[in-house]
C-alpha positions in Angstrom: 9.0 -12.6 21.3 5.9 -13.5 19.3 4.5 -11.9 16.1 1.6 -12.8 13.9 -0.8 -11.2 11.5 -4.5 -11.2 12.2 -6.7 -11.5 9.1 -9.3 -8.9 8.3 -12.8 -9.6 9.5 -14.9 -10.7 6.6 -17.7 -8.5 7.9 -15.5 -5.4 7.9 -17.2 -3.4 5.1 -14.6 -0.5 5.1 -11.5 -2.7 5.0 -10.1 -0.8 8.0 -9.9 -4.0 10.1 -6.6 -3.6 11.9 -3.8 -6.0 11.2 -1.6 -5.8 14.2 2.0 -6.9 15.0 1.8 -7.8 18.7 5.1 -8.1 20.6 7.2 -6.2 18.1 9.1 -3.6 20.1 11.0 -0.6 18.6 14.5 -2.0 18.8 13.6 -5.2 17.1 11.5 -3.3 14.5 14.6 -1.4 13.5 16.5 -4.7 13.1 13.7 -6.1 11.0 13.5 -2.9 8.8 17.2 -3.0 8.2 17.1 -6.7 7.4 14.3 -6.3 4.9 16.1 -3.3 3.2 19.2 -5.4 2.9 17.2 -8.3 1.4 15.6 -6.0 -1.1 18.9 -4.5 -2.2 20.6 -7.9 -2.4 17.9 -9.3 -4.7 17.9 -6.2 -6.9 21.6 -6.2 -7.3 21.5 -9.9 -8.2 18.8 -9.4 -10.8 18.9 -8.0 -14.4 19.4 -4.2 -14.8 16.6 -4.0 -17.3 14.3 -6.7 -16.0 11.7 -6.8 -13.3 12.8 -8.0 -9.9 11.1 -11.2 -8.6 7.5 -10.6 -7.4 8.5 -11.4 -3.8 10.6 -8.2 -3.7 7.4 -6.2 -4.4 6.0 -7.4 -1.2 9.2 -6.9 0.7 9.2 -3.2 -0.2 5.5 -2.9 0.8 6.4 -4.7 4.1 8.9 -2.0 4.8 6.2 0.6 4.3 3.8 -1.3 6.6 6.5 -1.5 9.2 7.6 2.2 8.8 4.1 3.4 9.5 4.3 2.2 13.1 5.1 5.1 15.3 8.4 4.4 17.2 9.9 7.8 16.8 13.6 8.3 17.4 14.3 4.5 17.3 14.0 4.7 13.5 17.2 6.7 13.2 19.2 3.5 13.0 17.4 2.5 9.8 17.9 5.8 7.8 21.0 4.7 5.9 19.5 1.4 4.8 16.4 3.2 3.5 18.4 5.8 1.6 20.4 3.0 -0.1 17.1 1.5 -1.3 15.9 4.9 -2.5 19.1 5.5 -4.5 18.9 2.0 -6.0 15.3 2.5 -7.1 16.1 5.9 -8.7 19.0 4.6 -10.8 17.6 1.2 -11.8 16.0 1.3 -15.2 12.8 -0.5 -14.2 12.3 0.4 -10.6 10.7 3.9 -11.1 7.5 2.6 -9.5 9.4 1.7 -6.3 10.6 5.2 -5.8 7.1 6.1 -4.4 7.3 3.2 -1.9 10.8 4.1 -0.6 10.0 7.8 -0.5 7.1 7.0 1.7 9.1 4.7 3.9 11.6 7.5 4.4 8.8 10.0 5.1 7.3 7.9 7.9 10.6 7.1 9.5 11.8 10.7 9.4 8.6 12.6 9.9 5.9 10.2 10.9 3.7 11.0 7.9 3.8 11.3 4.1 5.3 14.4 2.6 3.3 16.6 0.3 5.7 15.7 -2.5 5.2 11.9 -2.0 1.4 12.4 -1.9 1.4 14.4 -5.1 3.5 11.7 -6.9 1.2 9.0 -5.6 -1.9 10.8 -6.8 -0.2 11.5 -10.2 0.6 7.9 -10.8 -2.8 6.8 -9.4 -4.4 8.2 -12.5 -5.0 5.1 -14.7 -2.4 3.2 -12.7 -1.2 1.6 -15.9 2.1 0.5 -14.4 4.0 -2.6 -15.2 2.5 -4.1 -12.0 -1.1 -3.1 -12.7 -2.7 -1.8 -9.5 0.7 -1.4 -7.7 0.1 2.3 -6.9 -3.4 1.3 -5.6 -1.7 -1.2 -3.2 0.6 1.6 -1.9 -2.4 3.9 -1.5 -4.2 1.2 0.4 -1.3 0.9 2.9 -1.3 4.6 3.7 -5.0 5.2 3.1 -5.5 6.5 6.7 -3.1 9.4 5.8 -4.7 10.3 2.5 -7.3 13.1 2.1 -10.4 11.4 0.6 -11.4 14.7 -1.0 -8.2 14.7 -3.0 -8.2 11.0 -3.9 -11.8 10.4 -4.7 -12.0 12.5 -8.0 -9.1 10.5 -9.4 -10.6 7.1 -8.4 -14.0 8.1 -9.8 -12.3 9.2 -13.0 -10.6 5.8 -13.3 -13.9 4.1 -13.0 -15.5 6.5 -15.5 -12.8 5.9 -18.1 -12.7 2.1 -17.5 -8.9 2.0 -17.3 -7.4 -1.4 -17.1 -7.4 -2.3 -13.4 -10.0 0.4 -12.6 -11.9 -2.0 -10.5 -9.2 -1.5 -7.8 -10.2 2.2 -7.7 -13.7 1.1 -6.7 -12.4 -1.1 -3.9 -10.2 1.8 -2.6 -13.0 4.3 -2.9 -15.3 2.0 -0.9 -12.7 1.5 1.8 -11.9 5.2 2.2 -15.6 6.2 2.6 -17.3 4.5 5.6 -20.2 6.8 5.0 -21.8 4.9 2.0 -24.5 7.4 1.5 -21.9 10.2 1.0 -20.0 8.0 -1.4 -23.1 7.2 -3.4 -23.9 10.9 -3.7 -20.4 11.5 -5.0 -20.8 8.8 -7.7 -24.2 10.1 -8.8 -22.8 13.7 -9.0 -19.7 12.6 -11.0 -21.1 10.6 -14.0 -24.0 8.4 -13.0 -24.8 7.4 -16.6 -21.4 5.7 -17.1 -21.7 1.9 -16.9 -18.7 1.4 -14.7 -20.0 4.0 -12.1 -23.6 2.7 -12.5 -22.5 -0.8 -11.5 -20.4 0.5 -8.7 -23.3 2.5 -7.4 -25.4 -0.7 -7.3 -22.9 -2.4 -5.1 -22.6 0.6 -2.8 -26.4 0.6 -2.4 -26.3 -3.0 -1.4 -23.4 -2.2 1.0 -21.7 -5.3 -0.3 -18.7 -5.4 -2.5 -18.2 -9.2 -2.5 -19.4 -9.3 -6.2 -17.4 -6.2 -7.3 -14.2 -7.1 -9.3 -12.2 -4.7 -7.3 -13.4 -5.8 -3.9 -11.4 -4.7 -0.9 -10.3 -8.1 0.1 -7.3 -8.5 -2.3 -5.9 -5.3 -0.6 -6.3 -6.9 2.8 -4.6 -10.1 1.5 -1.6 -8.1 0.3 -1.3 -6.3 3.6 -1.6 -9.5 5.5 1.2 -11.0 3.3 3.4 -8.0 4.0 2.9 -8.5 7.7 3.7 -12.2 7.4 7.0 -11.3 5.8 7.7 -9.1 8.8 6.8 -11.9 11.2 9.0 -14.4 9.4 11.9 -11.9 9.6 11.3 -11.5 13.3 11.4 -15.3 13.7 14.7 -15.6 11.8 16.2 -12.9 13.9 15.1 -14.6 17.1 16.7 -17.8 15.9 20.1 -16.1 15.4 20.1 -14.0 18.5 
């Protein structure tokens, strides 16, 4: 069994470069998902009730979402109980309200293969401003599932974030850019929204150059986060192989 994460291509303007998990079959995937769920629960139980979990647990939760998006159908039934435990813990822990979105989405993908309308509405609601404790966290979640989001619903929120200059709004620019491979169409949306606003004016300049390397919210940090999540999955696979 082998498993490794491929980095995004630096020339991939849309950020849709595929990070794959070769050699990860459905039965092993269920084992990995259950193991990561147990790891997350153990760390949360060991931590303070009112404090933040350690940052690594953020990535473990996202890694479960990355894994759950893979389509292995009925094989996922063996992981439902572990996911529900994480959902319950997120709901009742005083500072894990942000994680509810992540675990709801993990459950959606495992049970239905796609996000529920409820989960999407909650994601979009919290995407406004995204002034969470972990600034940009909801943007990271949106990045992971961007292929299942309707750009027509998401774009007005992201454009509004850029217009208002919310803290972390640069991430909205990166996500917008990634979700619109047609740059002319995106540029038209920006001009139609509020072209006189400095944040949008600067963003339009980078779109016109078709190069976001100088933009503060460039897509590459999103790719780095996703790559880190896949690395967590790969390390878990390695550990399971060693004990099997």
